[in-house]
N, C-alpha and C positions, 0 to 999 in steps of 0.2 A: 622551642621551636611549636607553632599552633597544630595541638592534634596529640601532643604528648604529653603525658600526665609527671609533673614533678616528683620528688624523690620524698616530697612533703605536701600532703592535702592542705590548703588554706583555710579558715575559719568560712570563707564564704564558700571553698567548694564542697564541706563537711554538708554544711547546710542545704546547699544544692542537691547533694546528692541523696541526703535524707529525705527530702520534699519528694526527687523524683520516685525513689523506691517506694515512701509511701503510697505515692499517688497510682505505682504501677499495680502495686500490690490490692488496692481499695477498687481501681477500675478494673482489674482483673477479676475479683470477687463480683462486682454489679454485672460483669461480661457474661461471666460463668456461670450464674445461678439465673441470668436470661435466656442462655442457652441451652438450660437444662431440657426446654421443650423440642429440639430437634430432634428428629426421627433418625437415630445413631446409636451405635453398639455402645454398651455399658463402658466396655474396656477403653472405649475411644474416647468416653465422657472423663475417666479418669485419668487417662492420658493427656487429655487436656487441660485437666486442671495443675498437673506434677510439673508438666512441662511448661507451663505458663507461670508457676509459681519458680522455677530453675531461674526464669530468662528474666524474670525480675531480680533477682539476685545476682544476676552478670550488671546489671544498670550501677553497679558500684565501681568496673571496671570499664566503663564506655568509653572514656576520654582516652585511655589506653589501646583500646581495639574498636575503632564505633565502626569501621566497615566490615570486621569479621563477625561481631554481635549483630549487626543490622541484617548481615546474610543469614546468620543462625534464627533472628525472628521472622526472616520472610518464610523459611524453611515450618520454624514451628506455627507459622499466620495461615498458614493451608489447611490444619485442622483444629487450630487451639484459638477460641472463644480468649481463655484467661491471658493469653501472650499478647492480645490486640494491644494495651497501653502501652507497657513494655515496648513493644514492636515501633510504635510511633514517637517513642523517646530517642530510641535509638536512630530513626531518620531522622528526628532534628537533632541530635548529635552529629551524625554525619555532615549534615548540611551546614550546622557551625563549622563543623573542625576540617572540613575536607575541598577538594576543589569542586566547582562547579559538575565538572565531568563526573565523577565520581560520584556523585549526589544525584544527579540525572539515571545513571546508571541503576542504583540503589531505588530509586523508586519505578523504573520500570519493572524490576526484580520484585518489588513487592505488588506492584499493578498485576505480575502474571500468578503472583502468591493468590493475591485477593481473587482471581477467577476461578483457581483451585478450589480454594475454600467454598464458593459458593456452590461448588458441584459437589464436595465433599461432605458439606454440612445439608445438603440439599435444601438448599434454600429457594424452593421453587414458587413460593408467594410471590413474592415480590422482588427477584432478582436483580433487574437492573437499577432499580431505588436503592439497595444495598450497596451495588456496585458504585451508583453514581455519589454517593452520602461518604462513604469510606474512600472513593478517588480526591474527592473535594479536600476532607480531611488530610489526606497522604498530601496535597498541591500546597495547602495550607500551613502544614507544618514546615515543610521545606523551603517553601517563601520567606517564610517567618524565620530559619536556622539560618538561609541565606541573605536575608536582611543582617541578622546579630554577626557574621562572618564579616559584612563587610563594614559593619560599625564598628566590628572590634581591627579590624585592619587599619583603619582609619584612625583611632585612637593610637593606634600601635606607631602609625604612622607620624602621625601628632608628637608622639612622646620622641621618636627618634630625631625629629627634626628640632626639638628641644633643647636634646642633649646635644646634637651637633651644633647648634649656635650657641649653647652654653661654653660648650669646647671651643668654637672658634673665638668668641668672645673673651675666654681665659688667653687663649694664644698671642691675639691680637694685644691683651693688656699685656703680656709678658715682652711682645714685640715694641710694644710703645717706653717699656719700660727701660728695655735694650735700647734702644735709639735715643730715649732722654739722657743713660748712662753715657752712651756713646758721645752726645753732644755736649753734655758737662766736661768729659774728658778734653776734648779738642778744644772747648772753651777756658778752660785753667792751663792747658798747655800752652795755648796763642798767648792768652793774656797773663799769664804770669812768669813764663818764660821768656816773653820777652823784658817786662820788667826787672825779672832778676839777672837778665845778660846785661842790663845798665848798668845795674847795682856793681856787678862783679868787673866792669871796664874801669868804672869810677875808682872802686877799692884797687883793684891791680893797678890803677894810674899811682897813685897816694904809696904804694907797695916799693913800686919801682922808680919814683922821685924822691929819695929822701934829701933832694937839695932843695926843695921846694918851700915856697917861702909862706911865710903863718898864712899872707891873705888867700894863696891858693888852695892851700890846706883848707882854710875855712870855704872857700868856695865848692871845694869838691863835697866835703863833709854836709854841705848843705843840699848840694846835688844828691846825695847818697841818701839823705832823709828825708828829701822829697818822693826819691823815687821810692823808697820803701814803704812812706805813705802812702804812694797812689796802690802800689801793690798789694797793701791792708785792702785799699778799698774795695780795688777789682775783687779781692777773696769774700769780703764780707757779702758784695753783690751774689757772686755765685753760690755763696752759702745761703744765702736769703731765697734763693731761688729753689735750691734744695729742700728749704726747710718750709714754703709756700705748699699751699697744696695744688695750687693752680697759676700757671705764670710762665712768663718768657724770661730767658736768660739775657741779660744786657747785654747791647749788640752795637757795636759803632755803623755811623754810616761813611759814605764815600767822600760826603764834605770832611771825616775827620783824617783825610789821608797828610794834606801837610802838616798837621800837629804832629803825628805820629813823627814823619821825616825830621822837623823841627826838634824831637824829643830826641833823636839818635845824634843829630848835630851838637847838641847841647851837651852830650854824652863825649865827644869829641871823635865822632864817627864822620869821616869825610863821604858825604852823600850827596851825590849830582842827581837831579830829579829832574825828569823830564815831563810836565802834566801838559796834555792836550785834549783834553776831554770837555768840550762845552756841555751844560746842564749836567743833569744827576740821570743815571743809569736807574733800572728798577732797585728797591732796597736789596733784594735778594742776591743779586748782581754786584752792588755795591760793596757790601758787607761782604763777599768773597773777595773781591778786589783788594780790599784793605786787608783781610787776613794773609793773604798772599803774599801782599809787599811787608807785613809782620813778622811772618815767620821767614822771608828773605833777608829781612832784618836782621833777626834774632840768629839765624844760621851764621851769619856774617861776622856779629858779633862772637859768637862762638868759636868758629873756627879760622878766622881770618881776620883777629882785632887790628884796629888801626890801620887795615887794609879799605881803599876808595871804595864805595858802592855806589853802581850805577842803576836806576831805577826808570824807566820809563813806561807813562799810563797814557796812552794814546786810543782814542777811540770817540763815536760820532752814532747816533742813533740810526739804525739801519745796520752799520757796519760791524758793530760785536765792538770790544772793548780789551783792546792787547796791555795785557801788564807782563814786564819782563825786569828780573832784580840779577843784575850781575856783579862778580866780585871774585878777587883774585882765588882761586880755588888752592887750599891746604896740599902738602904732600900726601898727609892723611888724614880720613874722616873718621870723625868719632860720633857716638849716638847711635840710634836704632832705627831714626829713620821714621819714627810715629808719627813727626810733624808732615811731613812730604806724603807719607800716607794720607793723612786728614784733608790734605789740601785738594789731592786727587781726587777724593769722595765728594768734596764741596765744590768741585768744580764739575763734576759729573751729575752733582743733584742740580744744578743751574743750566745742563744740558751743553757744558762748555770741554774744553780740553786743557790739560797743563801735563808740560814733560819738562825735565829736569835733567843735568846730569854737566859734564866736564864737557868743554870745547877745547876745539884743537889749537887755541889760545894760550891755555893753560886755565881758564876761569871756569867758575862755577855759573850755569844760568840755569835762571828758575822763569820759564815764560809760561803764559796761559792765555788763552781766548776765550773771551765769556759773550755770548750774545748780549745783544742790546737791541733792541725791536724797533724800528721807527716810529 
């Protein structure tokens, strides 16, 4: 906290305190020698010297008790010339380390001390001149101290802002990394999950068709090989994004929807597609629609293999885009539902909404509405 001395002085603090002590002692000697000619008692002159030297010693503790020592300096300043420079340094310290009201109070206390000093030291020749000069010195030191205080506060504020900016930057970087990881996880789930589901369907067909002809086995094997090759390609693209310092994940487009449906048909999934969406929606909406259909087909392949899947993609500019995937619901659901959670997040990111669940007709319905501005 400003105004409290730390457990250890820095090298700069030692240098400043040493210089302040030397200035206080040297100035005290000069003022004491100049004040010997005042018509005062010898005992008061001796007290002047020793009290002033003692006040100079307190300059080593001025940061810890600035107000208390400044009050002591004002008390000694009522009669001591030797304490003059040390008192000025204490006023300066109060102005630097304490609020303006405290500095103003110390300033007026020392002004009263100055009036008493003029009477005690019998400055009858030019008391007004002495008062004006000392008053101006007090005001100058107080103003300088207030300036240094405001400058230190400004520097501290700038340091705090810089520290907060660095902390915010680190937090934003961490959040960006988390978002990137979540995006990559969703992409790997969507892309590879669909490809591997197609592989599983074809492999299952070979396992359950021992009477298949060699031509059918060769066709299924070729389809498995092509799907595996495409899955590897998708995986390479995702890994390439991970390795690249800056880049975007490979994203499908709205125009790729028919190709996605055709791949599933070739895998033996009876898909009924109703597509009534003239034009192309915004890229982020089109990608979201593609991922919803892809996840719906993947879930149908996993949990209702061989069952018919109905897909409806209907929309127009200004009315929004409706995507619905329906298939017979299995008696028991498997999986942790992470894909559906990811789809919900995707829909929310484009200001859309998504719902899923069993229907009264015993089907599983995945439906979403996405905005399509006019």
